[in-house]
N, C-alpha and C positions, 0 to 999 in steps of 0.2 A: 189212979187213973188221971187225976188232974195234972200230975207231973208229966205224964206222957203227952197230954194236950199242950202244955206249956212248952215242952221240948219240941214238939212238932211245929208250933207257931214260931218258935225261935229259929228253927231251921228254915222255915219259909221266909222269914224276914231276912235272914242272912243271905239266902239265895237271891232274894229280890234286890238286895243292896250290893251284892258282889257283881261280877262280870255280866256280860250279856246273857239273857235268859234263852236266846235262840242260838243254837249251835252254829258256829261260823258267821255269826252276825258281826257287823262292824258298828262302831259307836261314833256318833257325831253329836257335838254339843254346840249350841249357839242360840241366837235370838230369832224368834219367828217374826217374819214380816209377810203381809199379804199385799202383793203388788198387782194393781189392776192390769189385766191382760197377760199376766205371767203366773198368777196363782201364788200358792204358799212358797216362801223362800226362807231358808235358814242362813242367817249371817253368822259365820264362824271365822273370826279373825279377818283376814283380807278376802276370804272366799265367800261366795254365795252359791248355795246349792238349791236347785229346783227340787221340790219335795212332792212325793206322792205317797199314799198310804197303801199298805199291802192288803188291807181290807176296808170295808165301808166305815167301820168304827173309827179307825185311825184317820182315814181320809176326811171324815166329818170334823174331827178335832182340828186337823191342820187347816181346814177352810173356815172354821168358826171365827168371826171377827173378834170375839171376846178373848181368843187365844193370842192375838197379835201383841207383840212386844214381850211375851213371856220367854224366859230362858228355858230351853228344852234339852233333854238328853234323849237322843233317838238311837234305837238299835235297828239295824236293817242291812241293806245292801246298796253299794254304790251303783249308779247307772251312768256309764260314761264318765266324762271328766267333771261334770257339774250337776249331776242328778243323784238323788238318793231316795230309795223306797223304804219308808219306815214301817217296821213290823211291830215295834213297841215304842210307846211315847211316854216320857216322864216329864213333869214340870220340875225345874230346879228352883228351890227357894231355901235360903239360909243353909246352904250346903247339904240339903236333904232332897231326896227324890220323892215326888208325889204323883199319883195317878189322877188324871182328870176324868171326871164322870159327870153325867147329867142327873140331877136329883130333884125330886119334889119333896120338900120338907113337910108339906101339909099331909100328903098321903104316904110318906116314907117309901117312895118308889125310886128305883135306880134305872136309868137307861144309859145306853152307850152312844146314842146319837141325839142331836138336838131336836127340839120339837116341844109339843105340849104333853102334859101328863095325861096318860090314858084314862085316869080316874076323874080328876077335877078340872082338866083342860087348862090349868095354869101353865105358863111357859116354864120349862125346866131350867133350874139354875145350874150353871157350870161351877163345879166345886172341885177342889183339890183335896185328896185324901191320901193317907199313908198307903204304901203298896200292899200292906197286909190287911187293910180294912176289908171286912167281909163283903162290902158292897161292890168290890171290884172283881171278885172271883166269879167267872162265868161258868 
């Protein structure tokens, strides 16, 4: 039984590290910047793309000042010549992809939007975890 669990985890990890998880999604990689009056922008080579999130969780990450300057791998859809709607967001570090989550170490609680812990009211930490970490599965 354990071998089946390991095999399933390996397949999930392989799927997370291979191509886009969303069928038909495009991939965009670059550095996140928060520009006053313009919002989140991804700088990729000579291009700058205005970013939006396909849902509230991704939108919150894109607008979080703690994310500014991080190298991102985004999966989603282009909007016009300079826009991109992100459906999935990964932080790139050391050649690996990580998911960004909000976490309370005191209460061991995970959230997907910034704010205070619902238990202890401490501000949630923004942490990067491997894509197969149990805390990122919704």
